[in-house]
C-alpha positions as CSV (number, residue, x, y, z in Angstrom):
1,M,-28.6,79.2,65.5
2,Q,-29.5,75.8,66.9
3,I,-30.8,75.2,70.4
4,K,-30.8,71.8,72.1
5,F,-32.6,71.0,75.4
6,S,-31.5,68.0,77.3
7,A,-34.1,65.5,78.0
8,P,-35.6,64.9,80.5
9,G,-35.6,68.5,81.7
10,N,-37.5,70.5,84.2
11,Y,-39.1,72.9,81.8
12,R,-42.3,74.8,82.6
13,T,-44.7,76.9,80.6
14,G,-43.3,80.5,80.4
15,D,-39.6,79.5,80.8
16,F,-37.4,81.5,78.4
17,W,-33.7,82.3,77.9
18,M,-32.3,85.5,76.5
19,I,-29.6,84.6,74.0
20,P,-27.7,87.6,72.7
21,A,-26.5,86.9,69.1
22,R,-24.3,89.4,67.3
23,I,-24.6,89.7,63.5
24,A,-21.4,91.8,63.3
25,T,-19.3,89.1,64.9
26,G,-21.4,86.1,64.0
27,D,-21.2,85.1,67.6
28,V,-23.6,84.0,70.3
29,E,-22.8,85.5,73.7
30,W,-23.4,82.6,76.1
31,P,-21.6,81.9,79.3
32,G,-18.9,79.2,79.2
33,D,-16.7,77.7,76.5
34,P,-18.5,77.4,73.1
35,S,-17.8,73.7,73.1
36,H,-19.1,73.3,76.7
37,P,-21.7,76.0,77.3
38,R,-22.6,76.6,80.9
39,W,-26.1,75.6,82.2
40,V,-28.1,78.7,82.9
41,T,-31.4,78.9,84.8
42,P,-34.4,80.2,82.8
43,H,-35.2,83.9,82.8
44,G,-38.8,82.9,82.6
45,I,-41.7,83.4,84.9
46,T,-41.0,83.0,88.6
47,H,-43.5,80.6,90.0
48,Y,-44.8,81.2,93.5
49,Y,-46.8,78.8,95.6
50,A,-48.9,79.4,98.7
51,P,-51.2,77.1,100.7
52,L,-54.8,78.1,100.5
53,A,-56.2,75.7,103.1
54,K,-55.5,72.6,105.3
55,L,-57.8,69.8,104.4
56,N,-58.7,66.3,105.7
57,I,-60.4,63.7,103.6
58,D,-63.5,62.3,105.2
59,A,-64.7,58.7,105.1
60,A,-66.6,59.3,101.9
61,G,-63.5,60.7,100.2
62,G,-64.6,64.3,100.3
63,P,-62.6,67.2,101.5
64,E,-63.1,68.8,104.9
65,V,-61.6,72.2,105.5
66,V,-59.6,72.1,108.7
67,Q,-58.1,75.6,108.3
68,D,-58.6,78.3,105.7
69,Y,-55.4,80.2,105.1
70,R,-56.9,82.8,102.7
71,L,-57.0,86.4,103.9
72,L,-60.7,87.6,103.5
73,S,-61.9,91.1,103.8
74,P,-65.4,92.5,103.5
75,I,-66.5,94.7,100.6
76,S,-69.7,96.7,100.1
77,G,-72.8,94.6,100.0
78,P,-74.2,92.2,102.5
79,G,-72.6,88.8,102.7
80,R,-70.0,89.5,100.0
81,R,-66.3,88.9,100.5
82,T,-63.1,89.1,98.4
83,L,-59.6,88.0,98.8
84,S,-57.2,90.6,100.3
85,A,-54.0,91.3,98.3
86,G,-51.7,91.2,101.3
């Protein structure tokens, strides 16, 4: 089996494709005509993004937190906090 990725592509760490290959028939079960296989999105890791904070850059080039979007909840012990999972 040979696999060719078009370049440039939008490939990320964790992307993968399930390619069913049958020994009995010697065939690869891939969507589309064998001479023109259909493009299929990766089955890989779904990437999610969420803002953590809104920042301004001060005159010295340092970050200034305008708004913290994290959900914080107290845990046992004075002054200790952890992120809430939802």
